C-alpha positions as CSV (number, residue, x, y, z in Angstrom):
1,M,-55.0,32.4,10.6
2,D,-57.8,30.0,10.4
3,G,-60.2,30.9,13.3
4,S,-61.8,27.5,13.7
5,H,-58.6,25.6,14.5
6,G,-56.1,28.3,15.6
7,R,-53.6,27.4,12.9
8,V,-52.0,29.5,10.1
9,A,-53.2,28.4,6.7
10,D,-50.4,27.2,4.5
11,S,-50.1,29.6,1.6
12,R,-47.5,27.5,-0.2
13,C,-49.0,25.0,-2.4
14,V,-47.0,22.4,-4.4
15,A,-47.9,22.5,-8.1
16,P,-48.8,19.1,-9.5
17,R,-46.1,17.4,-11.6
18,D,-46.6,17.6,-15.3
19,P,-47.0,14.0,-16.6
20,Q,-45.4,15.0,-19.9
21,L,-42.1,15.7,-18.1
22,R,-42.0,12.3,-16.4
23,P,-39.4,10.8,-18.9
24,Y,-37.1,13.8,-18.3
25,R,-37.4,13.4,-14.5
26,A,-36.7,9.7,-14.8
27,A,-33.6,10.5,-17.0
28,L,-32.4,13.1,-14.5
29,W,-32.8,10.6,-11.6
30,A,-30.9,8.0,-13.6
31,V,-28.0,10.5,-14.3
32,Y,-28.0,11.6,-10.7
33,F,-27.6,8.0,-9.4
34,F,-25.0,7.3,-12.1
35,V,-23.0,10.3,-11.0
36,I,-23.2,9.2,-7.4
37,L,-22.8,5.5,-7.7
38,V,-20.0,5.2,-10.3
39,P,-17.4,7.2,-8.2
40,I,-18.3,5.2,-5.1
41,G,-17.9,2.0,-7.1
42,L,-14.6,3.1,-8.4
43,V,-13.3,3.9,-4.9
44,V,-14.4,0.6,-3.6
45,F,-12.8,-1.3,-6.5
46,S,-9.6,0.7,-6.1
47,V,-9.4,-0.1,-2.4
48,V,-10.1,-3.8,-2.9
49,R,-7.5,-4.0,-5.7
50,H,-4.9,-2.2,-3.5
51,L,-5.6,-4.5,-0.5
52,R,-5.3,-7.6,-2.6
53,G,-1.9,-6.7,-4.1
54,P,-0.7,-7.4,-7.6
55,H,-2.0,-10.5,-9.4
56,R,0.5,-13.2,-9.7
57,P,-0.3,-16.0,-12.1
58,A,-0.1,-19.5,-10.9
59,S,3.1,-21.2,-11.9
60,A,2.8,-24.3,-14.0
61,I,6.3,-25.7,-13.3
62,A,7.0,-28.8,-11.4
63,L,7.7,-28.9,-7.7
64,P,11.3,-27.8,-6.8
65,T,14.1,-30.3,-6.4
66,R,16.7,-30.3,-3.7
67,A,19.1,-28.2,-5.9
68,S,16.4,-25.7,-6.6
69,L,15.6,-25.6,-2.8
70,R,19.3,-24.6,-2.3
71,V,18.9,-21.9,-4.9
72,C,15.7,-20.7,-3.1
73,V,17.6,-20.5,0.2
74,Q,20.4,-18.6,-1.4
75,E,18.0,-16.1,-2.9
76,L,16.2,-15.6,0.4
77,E,19.5,-15.1,2.1
78,G,20.4,-12.5,-0.6
79,L,17.1,-10.7,0.0
80,Q,17.8,-10.7,3.7
81,R,21.2,-9.2,3.2
82,E,19.8,-6.6,0.8
83,Q,17.1,-5.7,3.3
84,N,19.6,-5.2,6.1
85,R,21.9,-3.0,4.0
86,R,18.9,-1.0,2.8
87,A,17.6,-0.4,6.4
88,W,21.1,0.7,7.6
89,S,21.6,2.9,4.6
90,L,18.3,4.7,5.3
91,A,20.0,6.1,8.4
92,D,22.7,7.8,6.1
93,D,20.1,9.1,3.7
94,V,17.6,10.3,6.3
95,G,18.5,14.0,6.0
96,R,17.3,14.0,2.4
97,A,13.6,14.9,1.9
98,D,13.0,11.9,-0.4
99,A,14.7,9.2,1.7
100,V,11.7,7.7,3.4
101,P,9.5,7.7,0.3
102,R,12.3,6.0,-1.7
103,F,12.6,3.4,1.1
104,L,8.8,2.8,1.1
105,A,8.9,2.3,-2.7
106,W,11.8,-0.1,-2.4
107,S,9.8,-1.8,0.4
108,Q,6.9,-2.6,-2.0
109,D,9.3,-4.0,-4.6
110,F,11.0,-6.1,-1.9
111,E,7.7,-7.6,-0.8
112,R,6.9,-8.4,-4.5
113,R,10.2,-10.1,-4.9
114,V,9.7,-12.2,-1.8
115,A,6.3,-13.2,-3.0
116,D,7.8,-14.2,-6.4
117,L,10.4,-16.3,-4.6
118,A,7.6,-18.0,-2.6
119,D,5.7,-18.7,-5.8
120,R,8.8,-20.1,-7.6
121,C,9.7,-22.3,-4.6
122,H,6.1,-23.4,-3.9
123,L,6.3,-22.3,-0.3
124,D,2.5,-21.8,0.1
125,G,1.4,-24.9,-1.8
126,A,-0.6,-27.8,-0.4
127,G,1.0,-30.9,1.0
128,A,3.0,-31.7,4.0
129,D,6.5,-31.2,2.5
130,G,5.6,-30.5,-1.2
131,G,7.9,-33.3,-2.4
132,F,11.1,-32.2,-0.7
133,R,12.4,-31.7,2.7
134,G,13.1,-28.3,4.0
135,R,10.2,-26.5,2.4
136,A,8.5,-25.8,5.7
137,E,11.8,-24.5,7.2
138,L,12.2,-22.2,4.1
139,A,8.6,-21.0,4.5
140,T,9.3,-20.2,8.1
141,A,12.5,-18.4,7.2
142,R,10.6,-16.4,4.6
143,D,7.9,-15.4,7.2
144,A,10.7,-14.3,9.6
145,V,12.3,-12.2,6.9
146,L,9.0,-10.6,6.1
147,G,8.3,-10.0,9.7
148,L,11.6,-8.1,10.1
149,H,10.8,-6.2,6.9
150,R,7.4,-5.1,8.2
151,A,9.1,-3.9,11.4
152,Y,11.6,-1.9,9.3
153,R,8.8,-0.4,7.2
154,A,6.7,0.4,10.3
155,Q,9.7,2.3,11.8
156,A,10.3,4.2,8.5
157,N,6.6,5.1,8.4
158,R,6.6,6.2,12.1
159,F,9.8,8.3,11.5
160,A,8.3,9.9,8.4
161,Q,5.2,10.9,10.3
162,E,6.9,12.1,13.5
163,E,10.5,13.2,13.1
164,A,11.5,13.4,9.4
165,D,11.3,17.2,9.5
166,L,13.9,17.3,12.3
167,A,16.3,15.2,10.2
168,V,15.8,17.5,7.2
169,A,16.3,20.6,9.4
170,A,19.5,19.0,10.9
171,A,20.9,18.2,7.4
172,A,20.1,21.7,6.2
173,A,21.7,23.3,9.3
174,L,24.9,21.2,8.8
175,A,25.0,22.2,5.1
176,A,24.7,25.8,6.1
177,A,27.5,25.4,8.7
178,R,29.7,23.6,6.2
179,E,29.2,26.5,3.7
180,A,29.9,29.1,6.4
181,A,33.1,27.3,7.4
182,R,34.2,27.0,3.8
183,Q,33.8,30.8,3.3
184,Q,36.1,31.7,6.2
185,P,39.6,32.8,5.2
């Protein structure tokens, strides 16, 4: 204890840095920041790429005609029918452990196909009617189909998070009961 100031003298002393090791310290700092920043950059890049969705090249074809508009409407109606069938068939498959993940994988593919339809039919292009009447109505119908699709997907996600284990347990219990009934003479 230093008597004049009432403090304990610090016995730990930091050794001065050797100037000959400065390049090695700089290299270690560079490696340290590289190891830290590269994974952070990769995570940010991955998140941004995932949020943007797949790249779709701009189409170089002419604006659709009335006949192609009818084809676009038929394709959108077909997608709507497929969506409704898929949503109802999910109820039949819900006891299987992979039913919801399969539905969600189909959901991503469905959204990609609707986006491709919108590109082919120029639903998001500039201009009041894009050279044909009915494009605005078709774009509105596409938005309604996608709105319904998002509701289906939200319900599937909610079910997967909250009650999927109950459905799997019920399916397993029914299979066990069926097997027990089959073994009875």
